C-alpha positions, 0 to 999 in steps of 0.5 A: 500499499505504501508503494501506491501512496508513495508513487502517487505522491511522486506523480503529484509532485511531478505535476505540481513541478510542471505547473510551476515551470509552466508559470515561470515559462510564461513569465520569461521569453522561451522557445515555444516550439522547443521539445521541453516547452511542448512537453510542459504544455502537454502535461499541464494543459489538460489540468489547466484548461478546464480550470481556466474556462471555469475561472473565466466563466464564473469568477470573471478574473479578466486578464488575470489567470488564476488557474495555476493556483487553483490547479495546485490546490485541487491537485493537493486536495484530491491527493489527500483524499485519495491517500486517506481512502487508501489508508481507510481501505487498507490495500 
């Protein structure tokens, strides 16, 4: 069971780092056609896109993109819920 929880934790940390890197890449000038940029974008866009649509639609944030912050909170919340479920089930 601890192997599953630890693997899930590593995956969550990986996704969180990808989101941080994407935020930093949006602040500095990078080559948008590089393999690294495409990799980070492809890893984070399935998470960020639905959150971005919801924030722009319901929170009306304008030019401010809060989706990375909300994504990080949601990922961490889902991780904690999954860990607690796994610990209760006792796989």
